[in-house]
C-alpha positions in Angstrom: 0.0 -0.1 0.3 1.1 3.7 -0.7 1.1 6.2 2.4 2.4 9.4 3.1 2.4 11.8 5.8 2.2 15.6 5.3 1.6 19.2 6.7 0.2 20.1 2.7 -3.0 22.0 3.2 -6.2 19.7 3.1 -4.3 16.6 4.7 -4.6 13.4 2.4 -7.4 11.7 0.8 -7.4 7.7 0.6 -7.6 6.5 -3.4 -8.1 2.8 -3.7 -5.3 1.2 -1.7 -3.0 4.8 -1.9 -3.0 7.7 0.5 -2.8 10.8 -1.6 -2.6 14.5 -0.5 -5.4 16.7 -1.1 -3.1 19.3 -2.5 -1.7 17.7 -5.7 0.3 18.6 -9.0 -1.4 19.0 -12.8 1.1 18.5 -15.2 -0.7 19.7 -18.3 1.2 23.5 -18.1 4.8 21.7 -18.4 4.4 21.3 -22.0 4.7 24.0 -25.0 2.2 26.2 -25.8 -1.2 25.1 -26.2 -0.5 21.9 -24.6 1.7 21.2 -27.5 5.3 19.8 -28.3 8.3 20.9 -25.5 8.4 23.2 -22.9 10.4 25.8 -23.8 12.6 25.3 -20.4 13.5 21.8 -19.7 15.2 22.2 -16.9 13.1 24.6 -15.3 9.8 21.9 -16.0 11.7 19.0 -14.7 12.6 21.0 -11.4 9.2 22.3 -10.6 8.1 18.0 -10.7 11.2 17.4 -8.4 10.1 20.0 -6.0 6.2 19.0 -5.8 7.5 15.4 -4.8 10.1 17.3 -2.3 7.4 19.4 -1.0 5.4 16.3 -0.3 3.0 15.7 -2.9 2.2 12.6 -3.9 -0.9 13.1 -6.5 0.4 14.0 -9.9 -1.8 14.1 -13.1 -0.9 14.1 -16.4 -1.9 12.7 -19.5 -0.3 10.5 -22.9 -2.1 13.4 -25.3 -0.2 16.6 -23.3 2.5 17.2 -25.6 1.7 14.5 -27.0 3.6 12.5 -24.6 6.0 15.5 -23.2 4.3 15.5 -19.7 4.8 11.8 -19.6 8.5 12.0 -21.0 9.0 15.0 -18.0 7.7 13.0 -15.3 9.9 10.1 -16.1 13.2 12.2 -16.1 12.4 13.8 -13.0 10.9 11.5 -10.9 12.2 8.0 -11.7 12.2 5.4 -10.0 9.3 6.8 -8.9 8.7 7.4 -4.7 7.0 4.5 -3.5 4.2 7.7 -2.1 3.6 8.6 -5.2 0.7 8.4 -7.2 0.6 9.4 -11.1 -2.9 9.9 -12.7 -3.2 9.8 -16.3 -6.1 10.3 -18.9 -6.9 8.0 -22.1 -9.6 8.8 -24.2 -8.6 11.9 -26.8 -5.4 11.5 -29.4 -3.5 15.1 -31.0 -3.6 16.0 -34.2 -1.1 17.6 -36.1 -3.5 21.0 -35.9 -3.2 20.8 -32.6 -6.2 19.5 -31.7 -8.0 16.8 -29.6 -10.0 14.0 -31.6 -11.9 11.8 -29.4 -10.0 7.9 -29.6 -12.0 6.4 -27.4 -12.6 2.6 -29.7 -11.5 -0.4 -27.8 -8.3 -0.4 -30.1 -7.5 3.3 -29.2 -7.5 2.7 -25.7 -5.3 -0.4 -25.5 -2.7 1.7 -27.6 -2.5 4.4 -25.3 -2.5 2.9 -22.0 0.5 0.9 -23.9 1.9 4.2 -24.4 1.7 5.7 -21.3 3.0 2.6 -19.5 6.2 3.2 -22.2 7.0 6.8 -21.3 6.0 6.6 -17.6 8.4 3.4 -17.5 6.0 1.8 -15.3 5.0 -1.7 -16.0 1.5 -1.0 -13.9 -0.5 2.8 -14.2 -1.8 4.1 -11.0 -5.0 5.5 -12.2 -6.4 5.8 -15.6 -9.2 8.5 -16.0 -11.6 7.9 -19.0 -11.9 11.1 -20.8 -15.1 11.7 -22.3 -17.1 14.5 -23.7 -14.9 17.3 -25.7 -13.4 21.0 -25.3 -17.1 22.0 -24.5 -17.3 20.0 -21.9 -19.0 16.7 -21.1 -21.6 15.5 -24.0 -24.2 13.0 -23.6 -23.5 9.1 -25.0 -23.1 5.9 -23.7 -19.4 5.3 -21.8 -20.1 1.4 -21.4 -17.6 0.2 -24.4 -15.0 2.4 -23.6 -15.1 1.9 -19.7 -15.5 -1.9 -20.4 -11.9 -1.6 -22.2 -10.5 0.1 -19.3 -12.0 -2.7 -16.9 -10.7 -5.3 -18.7 -7.1 -3.7 -18.9 -7.1 -3.6 -14.9 -8.2 -7.1 -14.8 -4.5 -7.9 -16.9 -3.1 -5.9 -14.3 -2.2 -2.9 -16.1 -4.2 -0.3 -14.4 -4.5 -0.6 -10.4 -7.4 2.2 -10.7 -10.2 3.8 -12.6 -11.8 6.9 -12.9 -13.3 9.1 -15.2 -13.1 12.6 -16.7 -15.2 15.1 -18.3 -18.4 12.9 -17.6 -22.0 13.6 -17.1 -23.6 12.6 -13.6 -25.1 9.4 -16.5 -21.8 8.5 -17.6 -20.6 8.0 -14.3 -23.6 5.9 -13.4 -22.9 3.4 -16.0 -19.4 3.3 -15.5 -19.7 2.5 -11.9 -21.9 -0.4 -12.7 -18.9 -2.2 -14.4 -16.2 -1.5 -11.9 -15.1 0.1 -9.2 -14.0 3.8 -9.9 -12.5 6.3 -7.2 -12.7 9.6 -8.1 -14.3 11.8 -11.1 -12.5 14.6 -12.7 -14.7 17.6 -13.8 -14.4 21.5 -14.7 -15.1 22.7 -11.1 -14.5 25.8 -9.7 -16.0 29.4 -8.1 -17.6 30.0 -10.8 -18.7 26.6 -12.4 -20.6 25.2 -10.1 -22.8 22.8 -12.4 -21.4 19.9 -10.1 -22.4 20.7 -7.4 -25.0 18.1 -6.1 -22.5 15.6 -7.9 -19.9 16.6 -5.3 -21.8 16.1 -2.9 -23.0 12.8 -3.6 -19.5 11.3 -4.9 -18.3 12.5 -0.8 -21.2 10.8 0.9 -19.4 7.7 -1.3 -16.4 8.2 -0.6 -15.0 9.1 -4.2 -12.9 11.6 -4.8 -13.8 14.4 -7.2 -10.3 16.2 -9.2 -11.4 19.2 -10.5 -9.6 20.8 -13.7 -9.3 24.1 -14.0 -9.5 25.0 -10.6 -8.3 28.9 -11.2 -10.6 29.1 -14.4 -8.5 27.5 -16.8 -7.1 29.7 -19.7 -8.7 33.0 -18.8 -8.2 33.4 -14.5 -11.5 33.8 -12.8 -12.0 37.1 -12.3 -15.0 38.8 -10.0 -15.9 41.7 -7.7 -16.6 39.2 -4.9 -13.7 36.8 -5.1 -11.2 40.2 -5.6 -13.5 41.6 -2.3 -12.9 38.9 0.2 -8.7 38.4 -1.1 -8.0 42.2 -0.3 -9.6 42.0 2.9 -7.6 38.7 3.6 -4.4 40.3 2.1 -4.0 37.1 -0.1 -4.1 36.6 -4.0 -7.7 35.8 -5.6 -6.1 32.5 -6.6 -5.1 31.8 -3.2 -8.7 32.4 -2.0 -10.1 29.9 -5.0 -7.6 27.0 -4.2 -8.8 27.8 -0.5 -12.1 28.2 -1.3 -12.4 24.3 -3.5 -10.5 22.6 -0.4 -13.0 24.1 2.1 -15.9 23.0 0.0 -15.6 19.3 0.7 -13.3 17.1 1.8 -13.2 14.9 -1.2 -11.8 17.7 -3.5 -8.5 17.2 -4.6 -6.6 19.9 -5.9 -4.6 19.7 -8.9 -3.4 23.0 -10.0 -0.8 23.2 -12.5 2.4 26.2 -12.9 5.5 26.3 -15.0 7.3 28.0 -12.0 8.6 26.4 -8.9 8.1 29.8 -7.0 4.4 29.6 -8.1 4.1 26.4 -6.6 5.0 27.5 -3.8 3.2 30.1 -3.9 0.1 27.9 -4.7 0.7 25.6 -1.8 0.7 28.6 0.5 -1.8 30.1 -0.7 -4.7 26.9 -0.1 -3.7 27.2 2.8 -5.7 30.3 3.8 -8.8 29.9 6.1 -11.9 31.2 4.8 -14.5 32.6 7.6 -18.3 31.6 7.2 -18.7 35.3 5.9 -15.6 34.9 3.3 -17.4 31.2 2.2 -21.0 33.0 2.1 -19.7 36.2 -0.4 -17.4 33.7 -2.9 -20.9 31.0 -2.8 -22.5 34.1 -4.3 -20.1 33.6 -7.5 -21.7 30.5 -9.0 -24.7 30.8 -8.1 
């Protein structure tokens, strides 16, 4: 069993047989512009990953589509052989094309290939956690997850995957996936301004399933609102620190994976997420997404 003790904000959460820090790290930004190609500063990218683990982070999120393969290769260069405490989550379900697009790739043969590519680029024999990515760039879309998720469940039974999750999925797809195999997490867009999954967060918490919000700080367009700015000013903190702290206080099953190319910004995020928000602060912030 993988275990960890840490003083990072939020404490820990159990994913299957692994205990991970609720404050994690998302590697998407380590690839080049628009998540394509290599980083301008490869050494700097490697250093950010190493400092993340040195800071106590044990949950790292990646995908073979980032680059493609760039972030996986950086993770391997920086951290392999991996500490026993570190869990690396990856995603399948999309490829990259020459134009930088994200074409869907969810046929059984696509998923088997992507799992093998992740194994190779990460340098492991078993993937810790694989999320089945659904939907598209516009968000979750209706449709059955059954064939794709059954393929991942078969690969799990073959010993190539330890844990399964779903990403960018509708509530119906999550329910359908849970009828096929055990899931340990859901990874959807969620932040102060995007609260469509409020009920889902609470339902998953009741079932001890993690919720991993992507774009916790708003994505390519940072969160902006008068309420967020007012709370940040009152607490002498940055709006991004307040947004991260709100997520950690929102529900104990929320796991953060903010990304950055900067080691200094990584440590700023860690400190910021430890901010304590009062009941009044939370009530004011809650008005943003209502």
